N, C-alpha and C positions, 0 to 999 in steps of 0.2 A: 605644279608646273604640269601641263599636258604633255603626256610622252606617248608616241605610237609603238616604239621599240627602241630596247637597247641591245646591242649585239657586238660581237667580237669577230673581225675578219680583216682582210687586208686592204689598204686604201685602193682604190680603182681608180682615182682621178687625180690630176695635178702633179707635183713636182714629188710628192710623197708617194705616189703610186709603188705598191709591193710592202709597204710599212705596215706591220702588224698594228691595228689601231682599235679601240674601243667607239662604237658610234653611238651617238645619241640621237633619235630621230624625233622631233618634236610634232605635236600635231597642228593642223590649220594651215593653209596657205591663202594669201591674199591675192594670189596671180591664177590663172588657168592655162598654162602652156599649151598648146595642141599636141607637143610630142613628149608631154610630162610621163615619167615611167614610174612614178610613185603616187597615182591619185589615191591610194589608200591612205597616205598622211593628210588627205584633207577632212578626216573625221575628227570627233572630239578628244580621241585617245584616252589614256587614263591619267588621273590626277597621281602624280608622284610627289613626295617630298626631295628637296636636295639632298638631304642625308643619305635617302635609299639610292637615289641616282648615284651618288658618287660611290657608295659602297659598292653596288653591281660593277661600276666601272673598274674599281680597284681590284676585283676580282679576275679582271680580263689579264692582269700582268703585263702591262704593256703602259709606257709613258706617252703615249700619242693619243689624243681624242680628236673626235670630229662632231661638231654640233651641227645637224642638217635637219632636213625636214622634208615637206612642207617647208615653212619659213620660220626659222628660229628666232629671227628678229622681232616677230610678233609677240613673243612671251616675255612679259616684264622681268621674269626670274632668269632669263638668259644671262643679263649682266651678271647677277650674282653668281651664277654657275659657273661663267668664264673666270671670274675673278678668284674663285675657290679652286678651281683648276689649275691656275697659274700659281698659286700660293702653294698649291701641292706638287709643282714642279712638273705638272703636264704640259707637253707641246700640244696645242689645242687649234685644229683648223675649225673655222667658221664659215659655213657655205650658205650664201645668201644670193636671193634671186636678183638684188640690185636695186628693188624699189623703195627700199627703205633706208634711213639715215645709218651708216656704220660708226658714227662718231663717238657713242658710249664704249665701243669696244676696242678702239684704238690705243687708249692708254696702258692696256695691260702688257705686261711681257710674256714670252713665249705664246704669243697667239699670232694667226695666220689668217687673213681674211681672203675667201674666195668668193669673188663678186661677180656673179654674170651680167653681161650686157645682152638683153634680150634682142634678136635678131628678127626679120619680118615674120620667118615660117613660125614663130613662136604665137603670134598675133598680141604679143604684149609688150612690142617695143615702145609704145607710148608711154608705159608705166615707169620708166627708167629715172632714178634719182641721180642725176648726172653730177651734182656736186660730190658725189662719193670719189670720182675718178683721180682727181688730183691728190686727195688726202690720202691714197694709199701708199703703201712703203714698198721697197724693195722685196721684202719678204712676202709681199703678198700676190695675189694671181687675178687677172681679169680674163673672163672666161667666156668666150663666144661659143655658144652651142649651134652647129651650122649644119642645115640640111640640103643646101643648093647652092647655086652660083649667086643667087641674088643675096641670100644671107653672106656669103663670103664677102662679096662686094661692099655690103653694108658693114661687116666687120673691118674690112680695110679702111673704109672712109671714116669710122669712128677711131681707128688709131691714128689716122692721119690728121684729124680734128682735135682730139682731146689729149693733152699731155698727162702721161700717168707714169710713175716709177715702178708700178707692178710689172710682174711677169705676165705677157699676154700667152694665152693658151688658147687654141682653136679646138674643139671637142665635137667631131661628127656625130650628129644623131645618129643612134643605133640603127643600123639597116640602110643608112644612106650612102652614096658612093665615095667611100672614104679614100680611096685611090685618087680619085679624080680630085678631092680636095686637097690632098697631099701634092698633086701636081700643080694646081694653083699658085700654093706656097712657094714650090720651089721656082716656078717660072716667073713670080713676082720679088723672089727673094726677100719674102716677109719676114720680119723678124719677130717669130712667135713659135711657140712650141705646137706641134701637132699630137694630140694624145688620144688614144682610144678608151673606152671605158674597160678597164682589164679585168674588172669582177665580173662583167658579161661574158667576156672571152673565155674565163674557168669556168662559170657556172650556170651562164645563163641569164635570163632577165626574169629574177625570182626574188621576193621579198627578203629582207634578212642576210644578203650576203654583200 
C-alpha cells in the first residue's frame, strides 16, 4: 500500500474534532482541487505492508483512525485495511473526495465516511459520483468545502436536490471569509454544521498535524 505519512494528532475536521486520532495518509489523488492543502500527497509515497501500518497505528494508543489522502479509495488495499481496523475495534473515518464509489466500505462496522461534494471553486465539481449520496448513513458526513458565495449557493442547491441521511458540514476554505459564510448559514437557517479546520487554528498549515 502506498503511504505518504502516518501520524498521531487531534482530528481537526468533522464531528470528531478534537479526538486523538491515528492518521494514515495514502499516496496519489485523481483530483486537482484549486485550494488543495495537501498537494504533497500526489506523489508515489512509500510502499508499506498492512502489518507495518497497523503496528505503527497501534503505537499511537488511540482507538480512532482516519484514512485520508490524497484519495484513499484509489488504493486497492484500503478495503483490507479498513476491514482489519474494524476487526481490531478501531473507529475509522474514511475521507474521500467524492469522485469514487464508496460501496465497498459501507458493510464494515465502526466506520464513518466523510464524502466531499466538490463546489465550483474547486474546479472539480463535474467529477462527483452522485450515486454515493443516497447510500450514506446517519453516521457519515457530507462535506462542502466553501470558498465564496457561489460555492455556498451550490452547496445549498445540492442539499435541496439530493436526499442523504448523512450529516451535512460546511467547511470554509482556509483563509476565506468564514464569518460571512456563517452569516449566510444563519440567514438561510440551513440544516448544516459549520466547522473550521481546527488543526490549522492550533498549528498552522503544516504537514503531519
